[in-house]
C-alpha positions as CSV (number, residue, x, y, z in Angstrom):
1,M,38.1,47.5,-1.0
2,A,41.5,47.4,0.7
3,L,43.4,44.2,0.7
4,P,43.7,42.4,3.9
5,P,47.1,42.5,5.4
6,Y,49.6,39.6,5.5
7,V,50.2,38.2,9.0
8,D,53.1,40.2,10.7
9,S,55.7,37.5,9.8
10,Y,59.4,37.6,8.9
11,Y,58.2,36.4,5.3
12,A,55.8,39.5,5.0
13,S,58.7,41.8,6.1
14,T,61.0,40.5,3.3
15,I,58.4,39.8,0.5
16,N,59.4,40.4,-3.1
17,R,55.9,41.0,-4.2
18,E,55.5,43.1,-7.4
19,L,51.7,42.3,-8.1
20,D,48.7,44.5,-8.4
21,L,45.7,42.2,-8.6
22,P,42.0,43.1,-8.8
23,E,39.1,42.0,-6.8
24,L,36.4,39.9,-8.7
25,Q,33.5,42.1,-9.8
26,G,30.8,41.1,-12.3
27,E,30.4,38.1,-14.3
28,H,33.3,36.1,-15.9
29,S,33.8,32.8,-17.7
30,C,36.7,30.4,-18.0
31,D,37.5,26.8,-18.6
32,V,38.6,26.1,-15.0
33,C,38.0,28.3,-11.9
34,V,40.5,27.4,-9.0
35,V,39.7,28.5,-5.5
36,G,42.5,29.3,-3.2
37,A,45.8,30.9,-4.1
38,G,48.1,28.8,-2.0
39,F,50.5,26.3,-3.4
40,T,47.9,23.8,-4.5
41,G,45.8,26.5,-6.4
42,L,48.9,28.0,-7.8
43,S,50.5,24.8,-9.0
44,T,47.1,23.6,-10.4
45,S,46.6,26.9,-12.2
46,I,50.1,27.0,-13.7
47,H,49.8,23.4,-15.0
48,L,46.4,24.0,-16.5
49,A,47.5,27.2,-18.1
50,Q,50.5,25.3,-19.6
51,K,48.1,22.9,-21.2
52,G,46.2,25.8,-22.8
53,Y,43.2,26.2,-20.4
54,K,41.7,29.5,-19.6
55,V,42.1,29.8,-15.8
56,I,40.7,32.0,-13.2
57,L,42.3,31.7,-9.8
58,L,40.3,33.2,-6.8
59,E,41.8,34.1,-3.5
60,G,39.8,35.2,-0.5
61,S,42.7,37.2,0.9
62,R,46.0,37.6,-0.8
63,I,48.4,35.3,-2.6
64,G,50.0,32.9,-0.1
65,W,48.0,34.4,2.8
66,G,47.4,31.1,4.4
67,A,49.7,28.1,5.2
68,S,51.5,28.4,2.1
69,G,52.9,31.8,3.0
70,R,53.5,31.2,6.8
71,N,55.1,27.8,7.1
72,G,58.5,26.7,8.1
73,G,59.8,26.8,4.6
74,Q,61.0,23.2,4.5
75,A,60.3,21.2,1.4
76,I,60.2,17.8,3.0
77,I,60.2,14.6,0.9
78,G,57.5,12.6,2.5
79,Y,54.1,12.6,4.3
80,N,53.0,13.1,7.9
81,N,54.1,9.6,8.9
82,G,57.1,9.3,6.6
83,I,57.6,7.0,3.7
84,G,58.5,4.0,5.9
85,A,55.1,3.8,7.5
86,L,53.4,3.5,4.0
87,E,54.9,0.2,3.0
88,Q,52.7,-1.7,5.6
89,R,49.6,0.3,4.8
90,F,49.7,0.3,1.0
91,G,52.4,-2.2,0.0
92,L,55.7,-1.6,-1.7
93,D,54.4,-0.7,-5.2
94,D,52.1,2.1,-4.0
95,T,54.8,3.3,-1.5
96,R,57.2,3.6,-4.3
97,K,54.6,5.7,-6.3
98,Y,54.0,7.9,-3.3
99,L,57.7,8.4,-2.9
100,E,58.2,9.3,-6.6
101,F,55.3,11.7,-6.4
102,V,56.9,13.8,-3.5
103,L,60.2,13.7,-5.2
104,E,58.5,15.0,-8.4
105,G,56.8,17.7,-6.3
106,C,60.2,19.1,-5.1
107,Q,61.4,19.0,-8.7
108,I,58.3,21.0,-9.8
109,I,59.3,23.6,-7.2
110,R,62.8,23.8,-8.7
111,D,61.5,24.0,-12.2
112,F,59.1,26.8,-11.3
113,I,61.8,28.7,-9.8
114,T,64.0,28.4,-12.9
115,E,61.1,29.0,-15.4
116,F,59.8,32.1,-13.6
117,D,63.1,33.4,-12.3
118,I,61.8,33.3,-8.7
119,D,64.0,34.7,-6.0
120,C,63.0,32.6,-2.9
121,D,66.4,31.6,-1.2
122,L,66.3,28.0,-2.3
123,K,68.8,25.8,-0.5
124,D,69.0,22.1,-1.0
125,G,69.1,19.5,1.7
126,H,67.0,18.5,4.7
127,A,67.9,16.6,7.8
128,G,66.0,14.9,10.7
129,L,67.3,14.7,14.2
130,A,66.6,11.8,16.6
131,T,65.9,12.6,20.2
132,S,65.9,8.8,21.3
133,T,67.2,5.4,20.3
134,R,63.8,4.4,19.0
135,Q,63.7,7.4,16.7
136,F,67.0,6.5,15.4
137,E,65.9,2.9,14.7
138,A,62.9,4.6,12.9
139,M,65.4,6.5,10.7
140,K,67.2,3.4,9.7
141,H,63.8,1.7,8.8
142,E,62.8,4.8,6.7
143,Q,66.2,4.6,4.9
144,A,65.7,0.7,4.2
145,V,62.3,1.6,2.7
146,W,63.6,4.3,0.5
147,A,66.2,1.8,-0.7
148,R,63.5,-0.8,-1.5
149,C,61.8,1.9,-3.5
150,G,64.9,2.3,-5.5
151,H,66.6,5.3,-3.8
152,D,69.8,4.8,-1.8
153,D,70.8,8.3,-1.1
154,I,69.5,8.7,2.5
155,I,72.3,9.0,5.0
156,V,71.7,8.0,8.6
157,K,74.4,8.5,11.2
158,D,74.5,8.1,14.9
159,G,76.4,9.8,17.7
160,F,77.3,13.3,18.8
161,G,79.9,13.6,16.1
162,A,77.3,13.2,13.4
163,V,75.0,15.7,15.1
164,H,77.7,18.3,15.6
165,E,78.6,18.2,12.0
166,M,75.1,19.6,11.3
167,V,74.0,21.6,14.3
168,G,75.5,23.0,17.6
169,S,73.2,21.1,20.0
170,D,73.6,18.3,22.4
171,N,69.9,17.3,22.2
172,Y,70.2,14.6,19.6
173,L,71.5,11.0,19.2
174,G,71.6,10.8,15.4
175,T,71.0,12.3,12.0
176,Y,68.9,11.5,8.8
177,F,69.9,13.4,5.8
178,D,68.0,13.6,2.6
179,P,69.7,15.5,-0.2
180,N,66.4,15.6,-2.2
181,G,64.8,18.1,0.3
182,A,65.2,21.8,0.5
183,H,64.3,24.9,2.3
184,L,63.2,28.4,1.1
185,H,61.1,31.6,1.5
186,P,57.6,30.2,0.9
187,L,55.8,33.4,0.6
188,N,58.3,34.7,-2.2
189,L,57.8,31.3,-3.9
190,A,54.0,31.8,-3.8
191,C,54.2,35.4,-5.2
192,G,56.7,34.3,-7.9
193,E,54.4,31.5,-8.9
194,A,51.6,33.9,-9.2
195,K,53.6,36.2,-11.4
196,G,54.4,33.2,-13.6
197,L,50.7,32.3,-13.9
198,L,50.0,35.8,-15.1
199,E,52.7,35.5,-17.7
200,L,51.0,32.3,-18.8
201,G,47.7,34.2,-19.4
202,G,45.9,33.1,-16.3
203,Q,43.8,35.5,-14.3
204,I,44.0,36.1,-10.4
205,F,41.6,37.9,-8.3
206,E,42.5,38.6,-4.7
207,N,40.2,39.7,-1.8
208,S,37.5,37.5,-3.5
209,R,36.3,35.1,-1.0
210,V,34.1,32.4,-2.4
211,T,30.7,32.3,-0.7
212,R,28.9,29.6,-2.7
213,V,29.7,27.0,-5.3
214,D,27.0,25.3,-7.5
215,Q,27.8,21.6,-7.4
216,T,26.6,20.8,-10.8
217,M,28.1,19.7,-14.2
218,N,28.1,23.3,-15.1
219,P,29.4,24.9,-11.9
220,K,29.2,28.5,-10.9
221,V,31.5,30.2,-8.3
222,Y,30.0,33.2,-6.4
223,T,31.9,35.9,-4.3
224,N,30.4,38.9,-2.7
225,Y,30.7,41.0,-5.8
226,G,31.1,38.6,-8.8
227,V,30.4,35.2,-10.3
228,V,32.6,32.8,-12.4
229,N,30.9,30.5,-14.9
230,A,33.3,27.7,-15.3
231,K,33.3,24.3,-17.1
232,Q,35.2,22.8,-14.1
233,V,36.2,24.0,-10.7
234,V,39.1,23.0,-8.3
235,L,38.9,23.7,-4.6
236,C,42.2,24.2,-2.9
237,G,41.3,26.3,0.4
238,N,42.7,23.6,2.8
239,A,42.4,24.9,6.5
240,Y,40.9,28.1,5.4
241,M,38.0,26.8,3.2
242,G,35.7,27.0,6.2
243,E,32.3,25.3,5.6
244,L,32.0,26.2,1.9
245,V,31.6,22.4,1.2
246,P,30.5,20.7,4.6
247,E,31.3,17.2,3.5
248,M,34.9,18.3,2.8
249,E,35.3,20.2,6.0
250,A,34.1,17.2,8.1
251,K,37.4,15.3,7.1
252,L,39.7,18.0,8.3
253,V,40.9,19.4,11.6
254,P,42.7,22.8,11.6
255,V,46.0,22.7,13.4
256,S,47.9,25.8,14.4
257,S,51.6,26.0,14.4
258,F,53.9,28.9,15.4
259,I,57.3,30.3,14.4
260,I,59.8,32.8,15.7
261,T,62.8,34.4,14.0
262,T,65.8,35.8,15.8
263,E,67.6,39.1,15.1
264,Q,70.4,38.7,12.6
265,L,73.1,36.6,14.0
266,P,76.9,37.3,13.8
267,D,78.7,34.9,11.5
268,E,80.3,33.1,14.2
269,V,77.1,32.5,16.1
270,A,75.0,31.5,12.9
271,Q,77.9,29.0,11.9
272,D,77.9,27.5,15.3
273,V,74.2,27.0,15.6
274,I,73.5,25.8,11.9
275,R,76.6,24.1,10.7
276,K,75.0,22.6,7.5
277,D,72.7,24.9,5.7
278,Y,69.8,22.6,5.6
279,G,66.2,22.6,7.0
280,F,66.0,20.6,10.2
281,C,63.4,18.9,12.4
282,D,63.3,16.3,15.2
283,W,61.2,13.3,15.0
284,N,58.8,13.9,18.0
285,Y,55.1,14.0,17.5
286,I,55.0,17.7,18.3
287,L,58.2,18.5,16.7
288,D,60.7,21.4,16.6
289,Y,61.8,22.6,13.2
290,Y,64.3,25.2,12.2
291,R,66.6,26.6,9.6
292,M,68.8,29.7,8.9
293,T,67.2,32.5,6.7
294,A,69.1,34.1,3.9
295,D,69.8,37.0,6.1
296,Q,71.2,34.9,8.9
297,R,68.3,34.6,11.4
298,L,67.4,31.4,13.0
299,L,63.9,30.5,12.2
300,F,62.4,28.2,14.7
301,G,58.9,26.7,14.8
302,G,56.7,24.1,16.7
303,E,54.0,24.2,19.5
304,S,51.1,22.8,17.4
305,F,47.5,23.2,18.9
306,Y,44.5,21.4,17.5
307,G,41.5,23.5,16.5
308,G,43.6,26.4,15.2
309,K,43.8,28.2,18.5
310,E,46.6,30.6,19.5
311,P,47.6,30.4,23.1
312,R,49.1,33.3,25.1
313,N,52.8,34.0,25.2
314,I,53.4,31.8,22.2
315,A,56.6,33.8,21.3
316,Q,58.0,33.2,24.8
317,R,57.2,29.4,24.7
318,L,58.9,29.1,21.4
319,R,61.8,31.1,22.7
320,N,62.1,28.8,25.6
321,N,62.0,25.6,23.3
322,M,64.8,27.2,21.1
323,L,66.9,27.7,24.1
324,K,66.5,24.1,25.1
325,V,68.1,23.2,21.8
326,F,70.4,26.0,21.5
327,P,71.3,27.5,24.9
328,Q,74.0,29.6,23.3
329,L,71.3,31.9,22.1
330,Q,70.3,33.1,25.5
331,D,71.2,36.7,24.8
332,V,69.7,36.8,21.3
333,K,66.4,38.8,20.7
334,V,63.3,37.6,18.8
335,S,62.5,39.7,15.8
336,H,59.2,38.2,14.6
337,S,56.6,35.8,15.9
338,W,53.4,34.4,14.0
339,G,51.2,31.5,13.5
340,G,48.9,30.0,11.1
341,N,46.8,26.9,10.4
342,F,47.3,23.7,8.4
343,A,44.8,20.8,8.0
344,I,45.1,17.2,9.0
345,T,43.2,14.3,8.0
346,Y,42.3,11.1,9.9
347,S,44.5,9.1,7.5
348,R,47.3,11.8,7.6
349,M,47.4,11.5,3.7
350,P,46.0,14.2,1.5
351,D,42.3,13.9,0.9
352,V,41.6,14.4,-2.9
353,G,38.8,13.6,-5.1
354,R,35.8,14.8,-7.0
355,L,32.4,15.9,-5.6
356,K,29.5,13.7,-6.6
357,N,27.5,14.6,-9.7
358,S,29.7,17.6,-10.5
359,N,32.7,18.8,-12.3
360,I,34.3,20.0,-9.1
361,F,37.7,18.5,-8.0
362,Y,39.5,19.2,-4.6
363,A,42.6,18.4,-2.8
364,H,43.6,19.4,0.7
365,G,44.7,18.0,4.2
366,Y,48.5,17.7,3.8
367,S,48.9,17.1,7.5
368,G,52.1,19.2,7.9
369,T,54.1,18.3,4.8
370,G,52.4,20.6,2.3
371,I,55.2,22.3,0.3
372,T,56.1,19.3,-1.9
373,T,52.8,17.5,-1.9
374,T,50.9,20.7,-2.9
375,H,53.0,21.1,-5.9
376,I,52.7,17.6,-7.1
377,M,49.0,17.6,-6.4
378,G,48.7,20.7,-8.6
379,R,50.0,18.7,-11.5
380,L,47.8,15.7,-10.8
381,L,44.7,17.8,-10.4
382,A,45.5,19.4,-13.7
383,E,45.9,16.0,-15.3
384,A,42.5,14.7,-13.8
385,V,40.7,18.0,-15.1
386,S,42.1,17.3,-18.6
387,G,40.9,13.6,-18.5
388,T,44.0,11.8,-17.5
389,S,43.3,10.7,-13.9
390,E,45.5,7.5,-13.5
391,R,47.9,9.2,-11.2
392,F,45.4,11.3,-9.4
393,D,43.5,8.0,-8.7
394,V,46.5,6.7,-6.6
395,F,45.7,9.4,-4.0
396,E,41.9,9.4,-4.5
397,R,41.7,5.7,-3.5
398,V,43.2,6.4,-0.2
399,P,40.4,5.6,2.4
400,Q,39.3,8.9,4.0
401,M,36.7,9.3,6.6
402,P,35.2,12.1,8.7
403,M,37.1,12.9,11.8
404,P,35.7,11.1,14.8
405,G,33.4,13.2,17.1
406,G,31.5,15.1,14.5
407,K,31.6,18.7,14.1
408,L,31.4,19.5,17.9
409,F,33.7,16.9,19.2
410,K,36.3,16.1,16.5
411,V,38.8,18.6,17.9
412,P,38.6,17.1,21.5
413,A,38.8,13.6,20.1
414,V,42.0,14.4,18.0
415,I,43.4,16.2,21.1
416,M,42.9,13.1,23.2
417,G,44.5,10.9,20.6
418,S,47.4,13.3,20.5
419,W,48.1,12.7,24.2
420,Y,49.2,9.1,23.5
421,Y,51.7,10.3,21.0
422,L,53.1,13.0,23.4
423,L,53.5,10.3,26.0
424,R,55.4,8.2,23.5
425,D,57.7,11.2,22.9
426,K,58.3,11.6,26.7
427,L,59.0,7.7,26.9
428,G,61.5,7.9,23.9
429,A,59.3,6.3,21.3
430,S,59.2,7.2,17.7
431,R,56.5,9.0,15.7
432,K,57.0,6.5,12.9
């Protein structure tokens, strides 16, 4: 059966993929079957293979087909509500742990790139941009919490001078620079990690959507044409898992986000728009995010919609948003536009755990900051599978609940809640 195509994105047009992967057919056995070949599944599989486990990774479409291969390419050190918001919820000790986890997640990415010789245009540095005084105050609070956690390398500056050092826009009042973050080509990272997993002896099957999982201590994983007998299973489908496990799906809402890229920009234009080669985002609830690609295109994203819907004229809407930030790009053409879904949880923290009375683990719901959190979660899942769950437990004990409204009304309920935060943006409040 023919492989489903990648979405028509800039990433798909510049992919380095050199893989020829089969579809699962017949009966197979392994130590651990991992479902979903996005970053969580890839990181989990690599870490398990490095520990000597026999791993089979199943992907319903293609490597990195979902959010992992469509996102803005920004490896952000944090969670949906930032590090600063965690101290009041969890206390300083756990906040320090959560910060160290995402820092470790970004280091895992760098280690994979080095170990597997992955060409994915990695560039260090990430910056937030304040659109209001309250957002700038939130940046200073975030900086202070980082310092209390033992990290004093966040740089916060106010004024147009600080902004203009980084971007050619008059839309912002201040900047928040994190040298630990990065930006990259996510689909090439995913394909490079898949190649690395194969080198470690792991098996990968594409176009092998899982239709059923036996939730027992000796689980079986079924696809249309095959079955895997595994000692343990790890589910990593995130927004694209569907209703494979209803009790997991109930805790998630899919959110769509969209991206455009411009045509290649002349040197003087590119250097005027992005003056420091970092990943950027503002601190609004529905935020703009952007960066420069390796071949000098502005990649600009935003316009999230709950329920995973794609509105009409999304490319034009994003272009209009881009021109509000960078009016000097008025005559620049758009080369690509695409979208995809990620999943949010009620807590806005990853939902991780183990299904009752089974050897089935799961992790999903990264709520928009998935590149770093997926990679550390893969390591923690591998630790838990191998019997060392202390670090995994730090996430598993985060209280999670089904989205309010039930299956039929959870999306409208979340949309209504988002209106409050959109109003706060308009009134100059902070998302923190």
